C-alpha positions as CSV (number, residue, x, y, z in Angstrom):
1,X,-11.4,34.8,-157.4
2,X,-9.9,38.0,-156.0
3,X,-6.4,38.1,-157.4
4,X,-4.9,40.1,-154.6
5,X,-6.3,37.7,-152.0
6,X,-5.0,34.7,-154.0
7,X,-1.5,36.3,-154.2
8,X,-1.5,36.8,-150.4
9,X,-2.6,33.2,-149.9
10,X,0.1,31.9,-152.2
11,X,2.8,33.9,-150.5
12,X,1.7,32.6,-147.1
13,X,1.7,29.0,-148.4
14,X,5.2,29.4,-149.8
15,X,6.4,31.0,-146.6
16,X,4.9,28.3,-144.4
17,X,6.5,25.6,-146.7
18,X,9.9,27.4,-146.5
19,X,9.9,28.0,-150.3
20,X,11.6,31.0,-151.8
21,X,9.2,32.9,-154.1
22,X,11.9,32.7,-156.9
23,X,12.1,28.9,-156.8
24,X,9.5,28.2,-159.5
25,X,9.8,24.4,-159.5
26,X,9.3,24.1,-155.7
27,X,6.6,26.8,-155.7
28,X,4.6,25.2,-158.4
29,X,4.9,21.7,-156.8
30,X,3.5,23.2,-153.5
31,X,0.7,25.0,-155.3
32,X,-0.2,21.8,-157.2
33,X,-1.2,20.2,-153.9
34,X,-3.8,22.9,-153.2
35,X,-7.5,22.8,-154.1
36,X,-7.2,25.2,-157.0
37,X,-3.8,24.3,-158.5
38,X,-4.3,25.5,-162.1
39,X,-5.7,28.9,-161.2
40,X,-3.2,29.5,-158.4
41,X,-0.3,28.4,-160.6
42,X,-1.3,30.9,-163.2
43,X,-1.6,33.7,-160.6
44,X,1.8,32.7,-159.2
45,X,3.4,32.8,-162.6
46,X,1.8,36.1,-163.8
47,X,1.8,38.1,-160.5
48,X,4.6,36.8,-158.3
49,X,7.2,35.0,-160.4
50,X,7.2,37.5,-163.3
51,X,7.4,40.5,-160.9
52,X,10.4,39.0,-159.1
53,X,12.2,38.3,-162.4
54,X,11.4,41.6,-164.2
């Protein structure tokens, strides 16, 4: 999976769901309802959540 593409898709998903990128609990719950929850959750944690909180 292309990580950059996955990051964009995650950001779009969270924006559509009205979830702040920093709200880890709500973001992971939303991602858990997708077709690739484990891989997307890992990408969210490593590339989105960590970058916001560093």
